[in-house]
DOLUMNU-552325 format. One record per residue: residue in three letters; z, y, x of N, C-alpha, C, O in turn. Coordinates in steps of 0.05 Angstrom, whole numbers, padded with zeros to 5 digits, always signed. Layout:
N
ALAZYXZYXZYXZYX...
% end
This chain:
307
UNK-00173+03076+02213-00167+03091+02238-00192+03103+02250-00214+03091+02248UNK-00189+03126+02262-00211+03137+02278-00199+03146+02305-00175+03149+02308UNK-00217+03152+02324-00207+03160+02350-00208+03191+02353-00225+03204+02341UNK-00190+03201+02369-00189+03230+02373-00181+03234+02402-00164+03219+02413UNK-00192+03255+02415-00186+03261+02443-00164+03283+02444-00168+03304+02432UNK-00142+03277+02457-00120+03296+02459-00110+03296+02487-00102+03275+02497UNK-00111+03319+02501-00103+03321+02529-00117+03300+02546-00105+03288+02564UNK-00143+03297+02541-00160+03279+02556-00153+03249+02553-00162+03232+02569UNK-00136+03243+02533-00129+03215+02528-00138+03208+02500-00133+03223+02481UNK-00152+03186+02498-00162+03177+02472-00141+03161+02457-00131+03141+02467UNK-00133+03171+02434-00113+03158+02418-00122+03156+02389-00140+03170+02380UNK-00110+03137+02375-00118+03132+02348-00104+03150+02328-00080+03155+02331UNK-00119+03159+02308-00107+03176+02287-00108+03161+02261-00124+03142+02258UNK-00092+03169+02242-00090+03155+02216-00105+03172+02196-00101+03196+02194UNK-00121+03159+02179-00137+03173+02159-00123+03176+02133-00135+03186+02114UNK-00098+03169+02131-00084+03169+02105-00074+03196+02097-00062+03199+02076UNK-00079+03217+02113-00072+03244+02106-00043+03251+02114-00031+03237+02131UNK-00033+03273+02103-00006+03282+02110+00015+03264+02098+00014+03257+02074UNK+00034+03257+02114+00056+03239+02106+00081+03255+02099+00081+03280+02102UNK+00101+03241+02091+00128+03253+02087+00147+03237+02105+00149+03213+02103UNK+00162+03251+02123+00182+03239+02140+00209+03252+02134+00211+03276+02132UNK+00229+03236+02131+00256+03245+02125+00275+03238+02149+00276+03215+02157UNK+00289+03258+02159+00308+03253+02181+00335+03265+02174+00337+03286+02162UNK+00356+03250+02182+00383+03260+02180+00394+03260+02209+00402+03239+02219UNK+00394+03284+02221+00403+03286+02249+00433+03287+02251+00445+03308+02255UNK+00446+03265+02247+00475+03263+02246+00487+03266+02274+00474+03263+02294UNK+00513+03273+02275+00527+03276+02300+00531+03250+02315+00531+03250+02340UNK+00534+03228+02301+00539+03202+02313+00514+03185+02312+00508+03170+02331UNK+00500+03186+02289+00476+03170+02285+00454+03186+02273+00460+03206+02258UNK+00430+03179+02278+00407+03192+02266+00392+03172+02248+00386+03150+02256UNK+00388+03180+02223+00375+03163+02204+00347+03173+02199+00342+03197+02198UNK+00328+03155+02195+00300+03163+02190+00287+03146+02169+00295+03123+02165UNK+00267+03158+02156+00251+03143+02137+00223+03155+02137+00219+03179+02137UNK+00203+03137+02137+00175+03145+02136+00157+03123+02127+00167+03103+02116UNK+00132+03126+02131+00112+03107+02121+00115+03080+02133+00108+03060+02120UNK+00126+03078+02157+00129+03052+02171+00157+03039+02167+00161+03017+02177UNK+00175+03054+02154+00202+03042+02149+00225+03061+02154+00221+03084+02160UNK+00249+03050+02151+00274+03065+02154+00293+03051+02172+00294+03026+02172UNK+00309+03066+02187+00330+03054+02203+00349+03075+02214+00348+03098+02205UNK+00366+03067+02233+00386+03085+02245+00386+03081+02275+00383+03058+02284UNK+00391+03102+02290+00396+03099+02319+00417+03119+02328+00423+03138+02314UNK+00429+03113+02351+00452+03129+02361+00442+03157+02368+00420+03161+02378UNK+00460+03177+02364+00454+03205+02371+00459+03211+02401+00454+03233+02409UNK+00468+03191+02416+00472+03196+02445+00446+03201+02459+00426+03188+02453UNK+00446+03219+02478+00423+03224+02494+00431+03229+02523+00454+03235+02529UNK+00411+03224+02541+00416+03229+02570+00390+03239+02582+00368+03230+02575UNK+00392+03259+02600+00369+03268+02615+00372+03260+02645+00356+03268+02661UNK+00392+03244+02651+00395+03234+02679+00373+03214+02685+00365+03198+02668UNK+00364+03215+02710+00343+03196+02719+00353+03167+02717+00376+03161+02724UNK+00335+03149+02709+00342+03121+02707+00324+03105+02726+00300+03110+02728UNK+00336+03086+02741+00321+03070+02760+00300+03052+02747+00280+03046+02760UNK+00304+03043+02722+00285+03026+02708+00281+03038+02681+00292+03028+02661UNK+00265+03060+02679+00263+03075+02654+00250+03058+02632+00254+03064+02608UNK+00234+03038+02639+00221+03022+02619+00241+03006+02602+00234+02997+02580UNK+00265+03004+02612+00286+02990+02597+00300+03007+02577+00319+02998+02563UNK+00292+03033+02574+00305+03051+02556+00285+03063+02536+00261+03065+02541UNK+00296+03070+02513+00280+03085+02493+00279+03114+02503+00300+03125+02511UNK+00256+03127+02502+00254+03153+02515+00231+03170+02503+00212+03159+02492UNK+00234+03196+02506+00214+03215+02499+00209+03232+02524+00228+03242+02537UNK+00184+03236+02531+00176+03252+02554+00158+03275+02544+00136+03270+02536UNK+00169+03299+02544+00155+03322+02534+00157+03345+02554+00179+03351+02563UNK+00134+03356+02561+00132+03378+02580+00146+03370+02606+00159+03387+02619UNK+00142+03345+02615+00152+03336+02641+00181+03330+02642+00192+03324+02663UNK+00195+03330+02619+00224+03325+02618+00229+03300+02601+00221+03298+02578UNK+00242+03281+02614+00248+03255+02600+00276+03257+02587+00296+03265+02600UNK+00278+03249+02562+00303+03246+02548+00306+03217+02539+00289+03206+02526UNK+00328+03205+02547+00334+03177+02540+00351+03177+02514+00371+03190+02512UNK+00342+03161+02495+00353+03160+02469+00373+03137+02466+00367+03115+02474UNK+00396+03143+02454+00416+03122+02448+00435+03115+02471+00451+03097+02468UNK+00432+03130+02493+00451+03126+02516+00460+03154+02525+00448+03174+02518UNK+00482+03154+02539+00492+03180+02549+00515+03191+02533+00535+03177+02528UNK+00512+03216+02524+00534+03229+02509+00524+03241+02483+00501+03246+02479UNK+00543+03245+02465+00538+03260+02441+00538+03290+02447+00552+03299+02465UNK+00523+03305+02431+00522+03334+02435+00549+03346+02426+00561+03337+02406UNK+00559+03365+02441+00583+03379+02435+00578+03405+02419+00596+03419+02411UNK+00552+03411+02416+00545+03436+02401+00548+03431+02371+00537+03412+02360UNK+00565+03448+02359+00570+03444+02330+00546+03451+02313+00539+03436+02294UNK+00532+03473+02319+00509+03481+02304+00485+03464+02309+00475+03462+02332UNK+00475+03450+02289+00453+03432+02293+00427+03447+02300+00410+03436+02314UNK+00425+03471+02291+00401+03487+02297+00400+03496+02326+00379+03504+02336UNK+00423+03495+02340+00425+03505+02367+00424+03482+02388+00423+03487+02412UNK+00423+03458+02378+00423+03435+02397+00396+03430+02409+00375+03442+02401UNK+00396+03413+02430+00371+03404+02441+00362+03379+02425+00363+03357+02434UNK+00353+03385+02401+00347+03363+02382+00318+03354+02381+00313+03333+02370UNK+00300+03368+02394+00271+03362+02391+00265+03334+02400+00250+03320+02386UNK+00274+03325+02424+00268+03297+02432+00277+03276+02412+00262+03257+02406UNK+00301+03279+02401+00311+03260+02381+00294+03261+02355+00288+03241+02343UNK+00287+03286+02348+00271+03289+02324+00243+03276+02327+00234+03262+02309UNK+00230+03280+02350+00204+03268+02355+00206+03237+02356+00189+03223+02346UNK+00228+03228+02368+00233+03199+02369+00235+03187+02341+00223+03167+02335UNK+00251+03201+02324+00255+03192+02297+00229+03192+02281+00223+03173+02266UNK+00212+03213+02285+00187+03214+02271+00169+03191+02280+00155+03179+02263UNK+00168+03185+02306+00152+03163+02316+00162+03136+02305+00145+03119+02298UNK+00188+03132+02304+00198+03107+02293+00192+03104+02263+00185+03082+02254UNK+00193+03126+02249+00187+03126+02220+00158+03122+02214+00150+03114+02192UNK+00141+03128+02234+00112+03127+02230+00099+03111+02253+00080+03120+02265UNK+00110+03088+02259+00102+03073+02282+00074+03061+02280+00064+03050+02299UNK+00062+03063+02256+00035+03053+02253+00014+03073+02261-00010+03066+02260UNK+00022+03097+02270+00002+03117+02277+00009+03129+02304+00032+03130+02312UNK-00011+03139+02318-00008+03152+02344-00011+03182+02342+00001+03197+02357UNK-00026+03191+02322-00027+03219+02315-00015+03221+02287-00025+03209+02268UNK+00007+03235+02284+00023+03235+02260+00023+03264+02248+00034+03282+02259UNK+00010+03266+02225+00010+03292+02210+00029+03288+02187+00025+03271+02170UNK+00050+03304+02187+00072+03299+02168+00085+03324+02158+00088+03343+02173UNK+00094+03324+02133+00114+03342+02124+00141+03331+02132+00144+03306+02133UNK+00161+03348+02136+00186+03338+02147+00210+03349+02131+00211+03373+02125UNK+00228+03331+02124+00252+03339+02110+00276+03335+02129+00280+03313+02140UNK+00292+03356+02132+00316+03355+02149+00341+03364+02133+00338+03374+02110UNK+00364+03359+02144+00390+03366+02131+00407+03383+02149+00406+03381+02173UNK+00422+03401+02136+00442+03417+02150+00468+03418+02133+00466+03417+02109UNK+00491+03420+02146+00516+03425+02131+00512+03452+02116+00498+03470+02126UNK+00524+03455+02092+00520+03479+02076+00528+03504+02092+00516+03525+02089UNK+00549+03501+02109+00558+03523+02126+00536+03533+02145+00536+03557+02152UNK+00518+03515+02152+00497+03522+02172+00470+03529+02159+00451+03534+02174UNK+00468+03528+02133+00443+03533+02120+00431+03561+02127+00407+03564+02127UNK+00448+03582+02132+00437+03607+02140+00421+03606+02167+00406+03624+02173UNK+00425+03584+02182+00410+03580+02207+00384+03566+02204+00370+03560+02224UNK+00377+03559+02179+00353+03542+02176+00327+03556+02186+00308+03542+02192UNK+00327+03582+02186+00303+03596+02196+00297+03589+02225+00274+03590+02234UNK+00318+03582+02240+00313+03574+02268+00298+03548+02270+00281+03544+02287UNK+00304+03529+02252+00289+03504+02251+00261+03509+02242+00242+03497+02252UNK+00258+03527+02222+00231+03533+02212+00214+03545+02235+00190+03537+02238UNK+00225+03564+02250+00210+03576+02272+00201+03556+02293+00180+03558+02304UNK+00218+03536+02298+00212+03516+02319+00193+03495+02310+00178+03484+02326UNK+00194+03488+02284+00181+03463+02275+00157+03467+02256+00138+03453+02258UNK+00160+03486+02237+00139+03488+02216+00112+03496+02227+00110+03515+02243UNK+00091+03481+02220+00064+03486+02229+00061+03485+02259+00047+03500+02271UNK+00076+03466+02271+00076+03463+02300+00066+03435+02308+00070+03416+02294UNK+00051+03434+02331+00041+03409+02342+00056+03403+02367+00062+03421+02383UNK+00062+03377+02371+00076+03368+02395+00061+03345+02408+00055+03325+02395UNK+00054+03348+02433+00041+03326+02449+00061+03316+02469+00073+03332+02484UNK+00066+03290+02470+00087+03279+02487+00082+03249+02490+00063+03238+02480UNK+00100+03236+02505+00099+03207+02508+00124+03195+02495+00147+03203+02499UNK+00119+03174+02479+00139+03159+02465+00140+03131+02478+00122+03115+02474UNK+00162+03126+02493+00164+03101+02508+00139+03096+02525+00129+03074+02527UNK+00130+03118+02538+00107+03116+02556+00080+03117+02544+00060+03117+02558UNK+00079+03119+02517+00053+03119+02503+00048+03147+02491+00066+03159+02481UNK+00023+03156+02493+00016+03182+02483+00019+03184+02452+00011+03166+02438UNK+00031+03206+02444+00034+03211+02415+00029+03241+02410+00034+03258+02428UNK+00020+03247+02386+00017+03274+02377+00030+03276+02349+00024+03260+02332UNK+00049+03294+02346+00062+03299+02320+00055+03327+02311+00059+03346+02325UNK+00043+03329+02287+00036+03354+02275+00053+03358+02250+00049+03345+02230UNK+00073+03376+02252+00091+03381+02229+00079+03403+02212+00075+03425+02222UNK+00073+03397+02188+00061+03416+02169+00083+03432+02155+00092+03453+02166UNK+00091+03423+02132+00112+03437+02117+00139+03427+02125+00142+03404+02135UNK+00160+03443+02120+00187+03435+02127+00206+03441+02104+00206+03463+02093UNK+00222+03421+02097+00242+03424+02076+00270+03419+02088+00274+03399+02100UNK+00288+03438+02084+00315+03436+02095+00335+03436+02072+00336+03455+02056UNK+00350+03414+02070+00368+03410+02047+00397+03409+02057+00403+03401+02079UNK+00416+03417+02039+00445+03417+02047+00457+03389+02046+00454+03375+02025UNK+00470+03381+02067+00484+03355+02067+00505+03354+02045+00516+03374+02037UNK+00510+03330+02036+00530+03328+02014+00516+03331+01987+00514+03312+01972UNK+00507+03355+01982+00493+03360+01956+00469+03342+01953+00464+03333+01931UNK+00454+03338+01974+00429+03323+01972+00435+03294+01964+00418+03280+01952UNK+00459+03284+01969+00467+03257+01960+00467+03255+01930+00465+03233+01919UNK+00469+03277+01916+00468+03278+01887+00443+03263+01877+00445+03249+01856UNK+00421+03266+01891+00396+03253+01882+00396+03223+01888+00377+03209+01880UNK+00416+03213+01902+00418+03184+01906+00436+03171+01885+00439+03146+01886UNK+00447+03187+01867+00463+03175+01845+00445+03164+01823+00422+03174+01820UNK+00454+03144+01808+00439+03135+01785+00435+03159+01765+00452+03176+01764UNK+00413+03159+01751+00406+03181+01734+00428+03187+01713+00433+03210+01707UNK+00440+03166+01702+00460+03170+01681+00485+03184+01693+00499+03199+01679UNK+00491+03178+01719+00514+03191+01732+00508+03221+01737+00527+03237+01736UNK+00483+03228+01742+00477+03255+01748+00481+03274+01724+00483+03298+01727UNK+00484+03262+01701+00488+03278+01676+00518+03286+01673+00525+03303+01657UNK+00535+03274+01690+00564+03279+01688+00571+03303+01705+00554+03314+01720UNK+00596+03312+01703+00607+03332+01721+00614+03318+01747+00632+03301+01748UNK+00600+03324+01769+00601+03309+01793+00614+03325+01816+00609+03349+01819UNK+00631+03312+01831+00641+03323+01857+00633+03303+01879+00637+03279+01876UNK+00621+03313+01900+00613+03296+01923+00628+03305+01947+00628+03329+01955UNK+00642+03286+01960+00656+03292+01985+00643+03275+02006+00647+03251+02008UNK+00628+03288+02023+00614+03275+02045+00629+03279+02071+00630+03301+02081UNK+00640+03257+02082+00656+03259+02106+00640+03248+02129+00634+03224+02130UNK+00635+03265+02148+00620+03257+02172+00637+03257+02197+00661+03256+02195UNK+00624+03259+02219+00639+03259+02245+00650+03286+02252+00670+03287+02266UNK+00638+03307+02242+00648+03334+02249+00653+03352+02225+00665+03373+02227UNK+00643+03344+02202+00646+03361+02178+00653+03345+02153+00647+03321+02151UNK+00665+03359+02134+00669+03350+02107+00652+03369+02090+00657+03393+02089UNK+00632+03358+02076+00615+03374+02058+00625+03369+02030+00625+03346+02020UNK+00633+03390+02016+00645+03388+01990+00625+03402+01970+00617+03425+01974UNK+00618+03387+01949+00599+03398+01930+00607+03390+01902+00614+03366+01897UNK+00606+03408+01883+00609+03401+01855+00584+03409+01839+00573+03431+01844UNK+00575+03392+01821+00551+03397+01806+00557+03392+01776+00568+03371+01769UNK+00551+03412+01760+00555+03410+01731+00528+03414+01717+00514+03434+01721UNK+00521+03394+01700+00496+03394+01685+00472+03399+01704+00454+03414+01697UNK+00474+03386+01727+00451+03388+01746+00451+03413+01763+00433+03416+01780UNK+00469+03431+01759+00470+03456+01774+00494+03457+01793+00516+03449+01786UNK+00489+03468+01817+00511+03470+01837+00532+03490+01827+00526+03512+01819UNK+00557+03481+01827+00580+03498+01821+00593+03508+01846+00597+03532+01849UNK+00601+03490+01864+00614+03497+01889+00600+03481+01911+00591+03459+01908UNK+00598+03494+01935+00587+03480+01958+00600+03492+01983+00596+03515+01989UNK+00615+03475+01998+00630+03485+02021+00629+03464+02044+00624+03440+02039UNK+00633+03474+02068+00634+03456+02092+00660+03462+02106+00667+03486+02111UNK+00675+03441+02113+00699+03444+02130+00694+03430+02157+00683+03408+02158UNK+00702+03444+02178+00697+03433+02205+00720+03413+02212+00739+03419+02225UNK+00716+03389+02202+00735+03368+02207+00722+03341+02201+00707+03339+02181UNK+00727+03321+02217+00714+03295+02212+00725+03273+02230+00747+03276+02242UNK+00711+03251+02232+00721+03228+02246+00725+03233+02276+00742+03221+02288UNK+00709+03251+02288+00713+03257+02316+00741+03269+02321+00753+03265+02342UNK+00751+03285+02302+00778+03295+02304+00798+03272+02303+00818+03272+02318UNK+00793+03253+02286+00811+03230+02284+00810+03214+02310+00830+03205+02321UNK+00786+03210+02321+00783+03195+02346+00796+03209+02370+00806+03197+02388UNK+00795+03236+02369+00808+03251+02390+00838+03247+02389+00852+03244+02410UNK+00849+03246+02365+00878+03241+02362+00885+03213+02372+00905+03209+02386UNK+00868+03193+02366+00873+03166+02376+00871+03165+02406+00886+03152+02420UNK+00851+03179+02417+00847+03180+02446+00872+03191+02460+00880+03181+02480UNK+00883+03212+02448+00907+03225+02460+00931+03206+02458+00948+03205+02477UNK+00933+03191+02436+00955+03171+02434+00952+03150+02456+00972+03142+02469UNK+00927+03141+02460+00922+03121+02481+00926+03132+02509+00935+03118+02527UNK+00920+03158+02512+00925+03170+02539+00954+03170+02546+00962+03167+02569UNK+00971+03173+02525+01000+03171+02529+01009+03144+02538+01031+03141+02549UNK+00992+03124+02534+00998+03097+02543+00985+03091+02570+00987+03069+02581UNK+00972+03112+02582+00959+03108+02608+00930+03100+02607+00918+03095+02627UNK+00918+03100+02582+00890+03092+02580+00872+03117+02582+00881+03140+02577UNK+00848+03113+02591+00829+03135+02595+00803+03130+02579+00786+03115+02589UNK+00802+03141+02555+00778+03136+02538+00765+03163+02531+00777+03184+02535UNK+00740+03162+02522+00726+03185+02511+00722+03180+02481+00722+03158+02472UNK+00719+03202+02466+00717+03201+02437+00694+03182+02428+00697+03167+02409UNK+00672+03183+02443+00648+03167+02434+00654+03137+02434+00641+03122+02419UNK+00674+03128+02450+00679+03100+02452+00701+03090+02433+00705+03066+02430UNK+00716+03108+02421+00739+03100+02406+00732+03082+02382+00745+03061+02379UNK+00712+03089+02367+00704+03073+02343+00697+03044+02352+00705+03025+02340UNK+00680+03042+02373+00672+03016+02383+00696+02999+02392+00698+02975+02387UNK+00714+03013+02406+00738+02998+02416+00757+02990+02394+00771+02970+02396UNK+00758+03006+02373+00774+02998+02349+00761+02973+02336+00776+02954+02330UNK+00735+02973+02333+00721+02951+02320+00724+02925+02336+00727+02903+02325UNK+00725+02927+02363+00727+02902+02379+00756+02894+02383+00762+02874+02396UNK+00775+02911+02373+00803+02904+02375+00818+02913+02400+00841+02907+02404UNK+00803+02927+02418+00816+02937+02442+00837+02958+02436+00859+02959+02448UNK+00831+02975+02416+00850+02995+02407+00860+02988+02379+00843+02982+02361UNK+00886+02988+02375+00898+02982+02349+00905+03008+02335+00920+03024+02347UNK+00896+03011+02310+00903+03036+02295+00919+03027+02271+00912+03009+02257UNK+00941+03041+02266+00959+03034+02244+00948+03043+02217+00932+03062+02216UNK+00957+03030+02197+00949+03038+02169+00958+03067+02164+00944+03082+02151UNK+00982+03074+02174+00992+03101+02171+00974+03122+02182+00970+03143+02170UNK+00962+03116+02205+00943+03135+02218+00919+03141+02200+00910+03163+02197UNK+00908+03119+02189+00885+03122+02171+00893+03138+02146+00878+03155+02136UNK+00917+03132+02135+00926+03145+02111+00931+03175+02116+00924+03191+02099UNK+00941+03182+02139+00945+03210+02146+00919+03224+02149+00916+03247+02141UNK+00899+03211+02160+00872+03222+02163+00860+03228+02135+00849+03249+02131UNK+00862+03209+02117+00852+03213+02090+00867+03236+02076+00855+03252+02062UNK+00893+03237+02080+00909+03259+02068+00900+03286+02078+00898+03306+02063UNK+00893+03288+02104+00883+03313+02115+00857+03320+02101+00853+03344+02094UNK+00839+03301+02097+00814+03306+02084+00818+03316+02055+00806+03336+02047UNK+00836+03303+02041+00841+03310+02013+00854+03338+02011+00849+03353+01992UNK+00870+03345+02031+00882+03372+02031+00861+03393+02035+00862+03415+02023UNK+00841+03388+02053+00819+03407+02056+00803+03409+02031+00795+03431+02023UNK+00798+03387+02018+00782+03387+01993+00797+03403+01971+00785+03418+01956UNK+00823+03399+01970+00840+03412+01949+00837+03442+01949+00841+03455+01928UNK+00831+03454+01972+00829+03483+01973+00804+03493+01957+00803+03517+01951UNK+00786+03475+01951+00761+03483+01937+00758+03472+01910+00748+03486+01891UNK+00765+03446+01906+00761+03434+01879+00785+03415+01874+00798+03405+01892UNK+00789+03410+01848+00808+03390+01839+00792+03365+01832+00778+03365+01812UNK+00794+03345+01848+00777+03321+01844+00782+03307+01818+00765+03292+01808UNK+00805+03312+01805+00811+03299+01779+00794+03311+01757+00793+03299+01735UNK+00782+03334+01761+00766+03347+01741+00737+03338+01741+00720+03349+01726UNK+00730+03319+01758+00702+03311+01762+00701+03280+01765+00721+03267+01770UNK+00677+03270+01761+00671+03243+01771+00666+03246+01801+00645+03256+01810UNK+00685+03238+01817+00685+03244+01846+00674+03220+01862+00683+03197+01858UNK+00656+03226+01879+00642+03206+01896+00647+03213+01925+00643+03236+01934UNK+00655+03193+01941+00657+03196+01970+00632+03184+01982+00621+03164+01973UNK+00623+03197+02003+00600+03187+02018+00603+03195+02047+00622+03209+02055UNK+00583+03188+02064+00584+03193+02092+00595+03170+02108+00611+03154+02097UNK+00588+03167+02133+00596+03145+02149+00626+03142+02151+00636+03119+02152UNK+00641+03164+02152+00670+03163+02155+00683+03152+02130+00704+03139+02132UNK+00671+03156+02107+00682+03144+02082+00682+03114+02083+00698+03101+02070UNK+00662+03102+02097+00662+03073+02100+00687+03064+02116+00699+03043+02109UNK+00693+03078+02137+00717+03072+02153+00742+03073+02136+00761+03058+02140UNK+00742+03092+02117+00766+03097+02101+00765+03083+02073+00783+03088+02057UNK+00745+03067+02069+00741+03055+02043+00766+03042+02030+00772+03049+02007UNK+00780+03025+02044+00804+03013+02031+00826+03033+02024+00841+03029+02005UNK+00827+03054+02040+00848+03074+02036+00840+03093+02013+00857+03103+01998UNK+00814+03099+02011+00804+03115+01988+00809+03100+01962+00818+03111+01942UNK+00803+03074+01962+00806+03058+01938+00835+03055+01930+00841+03053+01906UNK+00853+03056+01949+00882+03054+01944+00894+03080+01935+00910+03082+01916UNK+00885+03102+01948+00897+03129+01943+00884+03143+01920+00897+03156+01904UNK+00857+03140+01917+00842+03154+01897+00828+03134+01879+00804+03131+01880UNK+00843+03122+01862+00832+03100+01845+00811+03110+01826+00794+03094+01817UNK+00811+03135+01820+00791+03146+01801+00765+03153+01815+00745+03160+01802UNK+00765+03153+01842+00741+03160+01857+00724+03136+01862+00733+03113+01861UNK+00699+03141+01868+00679+03120+01874+00666+03125+01901+00667+03148+01911UNK+00655+03105+01913+00640+03107+01938+00610+03102+01931+00604+03085+01915UNK+00593+03117+01944+00564+03112+01941+00558+03083+01950+00573+03072+01966UNK+00537+03072+01939+00529+03045+01946+00523+03043+01976+00529+03023+01989UNK+00511+03064+01987+00504+03064+02016+00513+03091+02028+00497+03109+02032UNK+00539+03094+02034+00549+03119+02043+00536+03130+02069+00534+03154+02073UNK+00528+03111+02087+00516+03120+02112+00489+03133+02108+00482+03151+02123UNK+00475+03125+02087+00447+03135+02083+00443+03150+02057+00420+03156+02050UNK+00464+03157+02042+00460+03170+02016+00447+03198+02019+00431+03205+02003UNK+00454+03212+02041+00440+03238+02046+00410+03234+02050+00394+03248+02039UNK+00404+03214+02067+00376+03208+02072+00362+03199+02046+00340+03208+02040UNK+00375+03181+02032+00363+03171+02007+00358+03193+01987+00337+03194+01974UNK+00377+03212+01985+00374+03234+01967+00352+03253+01976+00337+03263+01959UNK+00349+03257+02002+00328+03274+02012+00300+03262+02007+00281+03276+02003UNK+00298+03235+02007+00273+03222+02001+00265+03228+01972+00241+03235+01967UNK+00284+03227+01954+00278+03233+01925+00270+03262+01922+00250+03268+01909UNK+00286+03280+01935+00280+03309+01932+00254+03317+01945+00239+03332+01933UNK+00248+03306+01968+00223+03313+01982+00198+03303+01967+00177+03316+01967UNK+00200+03280+01954+00178+03270+01938+00173+03288+01914+00150+03291+01905UNK+00194+03300+01903+00191+03319+01881+00177+03344+01890+00159+03355+01877UNK+00185+03354+01914+00174+03379+01925+00145+03375+01933+00128+03391+01927UNK+00139+03352+01946+00112+03346+01955+00100+03324+01938+00091+03303+01948UNK+00100+03328+01912+00092+03307+01893+00063+03299+01895+00055+03278+01885UNK+00047+03316+01909+00018+03309+01912+00013+03292+01937-00010+03286+01943UNK+00035+03284+01951+00032+03269+01975+00043+03241+01971+00065+03238+01960UNK+00029+03221+01980+00040+03194+01980+00052+03188+02007+00038+03177+02024UNK+00078+03195+02011+00091+03191+02036+00100+03163+02039+00111+03156+02060
% end
């Protein structure tokens, strides 16, 4: 470590050179991986003032505090149009918690439908420096190069090597999108995004509960189902899976491929996928397969860096 002066504050910098940080800015959860480790945190954010801010995870940049993991989920569909910078900086800090000045290449993900917007991320992030406070402590993040990969397809790199040689279909079901991708002999054949996901399912459940006089918001439905407050029938889950399969059917015939389900929503539907689609498989880690694949891909792109 050596010392460096930034904004009149002495902070420690890391001599290990440029790192690689991988982030998956999901609608419900954000996944990160870097030199200090990997984990997941909630995509909820709040900019409302807190009476005891030290009790919250937070980013303070340009005089504006954003509290991480509390508040509401973004309603903006386009990831490139969201107020994502505080969450992104928080994720980079968590992934590189051993350093106070972080020089890193960054890998991000977008639904294939939104890949034409990737230039907006490049303009905001590539070769940019950010000075801010992470939980009250000074941090500097310097983003060097930027790699943006399509969700769903990037999970291909999380498959075992022998599986990658097969004709593959990947169905990545998230909270707002279904990413559909087919790969033959390592080359993309089809890649599509459908605007449908678990939040649509939770909205349906919320409306059913509203008919019973209950007042819930979509963000709370999954938690309330898990704790048993809300009961969901097997039929409701089966209908949700049928909706997904009907969307997929418009683009590919899953019987013509080795078909893999992934994404956090596929975990929720696991028993129904196994019952309905016996020929299909689930990734070993559906919640993080996109992130895991991006780690493999980014190391290939930046092979001269020990991230």
